[in-house]
N, C-alpha and C positions, 0 to 999 in steps of 0.2 A: 395679567402679566406672563410672561413665560417662565418657566425654570432660568433659561440662557438670560433673558431681558433682569430677572431677577438678581443672576449672578455675577451678571456684568455692573448693575448696578453697586453691588455689595464691594467689587472688585475696586468699584473708582470710589465710594466712600471710607474703604481699606488706604489706599494713596493720600488722601486727606486727613484720614488719622495721622499718615503716618511723616507727614509734614511735607507733604509734596504740592502742588500750585495749581488748578485749574488756569489751564491757559488757552486763549482764543483761540488758535489753532488748531485744527481738527486733522484726524490721521488719513493719509493720501487711499491708505487702503480701503475705509469702515465707515468714512468721517462721523466716526466719535473723537468728543474732545481727545485733546492729548494733556497732559500732566509735567510739569517740569518737577524731577523729583531734587532730593537735599545734594544728589552729584551732580544737578545740573543738565543732568540726560530729560530729552522728553521721549513720553513713555505712553503708549496708546494700552488704556484698562482694557478695552476689549480684544483685542487682536493680540495682546499679552507681550508685546514687544516693543523693541527700542525703534526712535523713529530720528529719521537724522536732513535737519534740513539743509540744504544746499543755497547758499544763497548766490547771486543771479552774479553770470561769468565765473564762477568757484567750482574745480571740477570735483567729481566725484569723490575720489582718490584725496583730494584735498579738504574736504568734509570729513571724510572718515580720520583723518591720518590722527590725529589724538585719540580717536578712543582705540585704534589699533592699537598707538604705542601704550595706553594710557593697560587695554590688557593683558599688551604682552611684559607690560613692565609686572602687574600682579603673576605671571605666569610662571615666569623667571622666579621672585621673590616666595614663590610658594615651591619649587624647586629646592630652593638655595634652605630652605626649610626641611622638607624632605631630608637634604643632606645632612643638615645642622645634626637631623636624630638618628641617622646614618653614623656619623661619627663619634657622638657619646656613647654607641655602642662598640664599633668596630676594634675586633682587635687584630687580627691579621695585618700585617708590613703592605703585602703588596694592593689589597684590597683599601687600604688608608694610603696609598697615594693614588691612586684612580681616582676617591674620592675625592682628596685633596684638588688635584689638574683639575676634575670636572666641575669643585665649587670657584678655584680661579678663573677657567670661561666664560661661567656664571655670571660671577662679580665683576666681570671685562664686560660682558655685552651687556650687565642693567646699567653699569656706568654710560657706555652708548648708547641707551635707551633713552636714559634720563637729560642725555648732553641734546637728545634730537628732540626732548619735549618742550627744554627752553625756544 
């Protein structure tokens, strides 16, 4: 068995150890079995990529919508956390005003993203 095959098998074993479920689906790129992660995502251990299943009659945009919104939500939350850290230490009133304005904008966008996810 080659090093690559051993590495692929180890990656698959690691997914199972982390609670992923082996599915009856295969990767469209490499035909390797797909794993369903605890988050519900489908993942190819060999390609190390997320796989998105598009249902019949569904567009790619519709299939990726929830993933895109979740990723965007995570990004906005990360930025909010970064701003929160900066707000704790900032003493300049001009910078504080800029930070709070940015924070307000991010919070509005977060609310919009969450409404779109419903």
